[in-house]
C-alpha positions in Angstrom: 4.0 35.8 -31.6 1.4 32.9 -32.0 1.9 29.8 -30.0 3.1 27.2 -32.5 4.5 23.3 -31.9 5.9 21.3 -34.7 6.7 17.7 -32.7 9.5 15.7 -34.4 10.0 13.2 -31.2 7.3 12.8 -28.1 6.8 9.9 -25.5 4.2 10.2 -22.2 5.4 10.4 -18.5 3.7 10.0 -15.3 4.4 13.0 -13.4 6.2 13.5 -10.3 5.1 16.8 -9.3 3.1 19.4 -10.3 3.6 20.5 -13.7 2.3 22.8 -15.8 1.7 23.3 -19.6 4.7 24.3 -21.5 7.1 23.6 -18.2 10.0 22.6 -18.9 10.9 18.9 -17.5 13.8 17.7 -15.8 14.9 13.5 -16.1 13.1 13.3 -12.2 9.6 13.7 -14.3 9.4 16.8 -12.4 9.8 20.6 -13.3 13.2 21.3 -14.4 15.7 22.6 -12.2 18.1 25.5 -12.2 21.0 24.4 -15.2 19.9 20.9 -14.7 19.3 19.0 -18.2 15.3 18.8 -19.9 14.1 15.4 -20.6 11.4 17.5 -22.0 8.7 20.0 -22.6 5.0 19.7 -21.4 2.7 19.4 -23.6 -0.5 19.6 -20.4 -0.9 20.6 -17.3 -0.2 17.4 -15.1 -0.6 16.9 -11.1 1.4 14.4 -9.6 0.8 10.6 -10.3 -0.9 12.2 -13.9 0.3 11.5 -17.5 2.0 14.1 -19.3 2.9 14.5 -22.9 6.6 16.0 -23.7 8.2 17.3 -26.9 11.9 16.1 -26.9 13.0 17.1 -30.5 11.3 19.6 -32.5 9.8 23.7 -32.7 8.3 25.2 -29.8 7.2 28.5 -29.0 7.9 29.2 -25.0 7.6 32.1 -23.0 10.9 33.4 -22.2 11.9 34.2 -18.6 14.5 36.3 -19.2 16.4 38.1 -22.2 17.3 35.5 -25.4 18.9 36.3 -28.6 18.3 34.3 -32.2 21.3 31.7 -32.0 21.5 31.8 -28.4 21.9 28.2 -26.3 19.1 27.8 -23.6 18.7 26.4 -20.5 16.5 26.1 -17.9 15.8 28.4 -14.8 14.9 27.6 -10.9 11.4 27.3 -12.3 11.5 25.0 -15.5 11.5 28.2 -17.8 13.8 29.2 -20.6 17.0 31.4 -20.3 20.5 31.9 -22.1 22.7 29.4 -21.5 25.6 31.7 -20.2 28.2 28.8 -20.7 26.6 27.3 -17.2 24.8 24.3 -17.0 22.9 22.1 -19.8 22.0 23.0 -22.6 18.6 22.1 -24.0 17.6 24.2 -27.3 18.8 27.3 -29.8 16.6 30.1 -29.8 15.6 31.0 -33.5 14.7 34.4 -32.8 14.7 37.4 -30.2 12.3 37.5 -27.2 12.7 39.9 -24.1 11.7 38.4 -20.8 8.1 37.8 -21.3 8.0 37.4 -24.7 7.1 34.0 -26.6 10.2 32.8 -28.7 10.1 29.7 -31.1 13.4 27.3 -30.1 14.8 24.6 -31.7 14.6 21.6 -28.8 17.3 18.6 -29.0 17.4 17.3 -25.3 19.4 14.4 -26.6 
């Protein structure tokens, strides 16, 4: 699968820690912790104190940190990467297709 984004709502924040492109961002403006609410997904790399554009609502292809099935709710793992929700923690998206760990997966992002 190729990498794609369909942004509906984006904003710019100041990174409170080092952020990598496609990493899930928490409300503390750092990579999201396991099970934590997700503020958005980083569009670009940023060092502490730099601006980073984040996606709040839209479609985004990300690399799955574990197996995810179409229709699953998705949450953050301990490294700010997407994993299956599993009924614990805050979800931020729904999977639109299947992916094994390391595969790209299209997610419908709605962090509201």
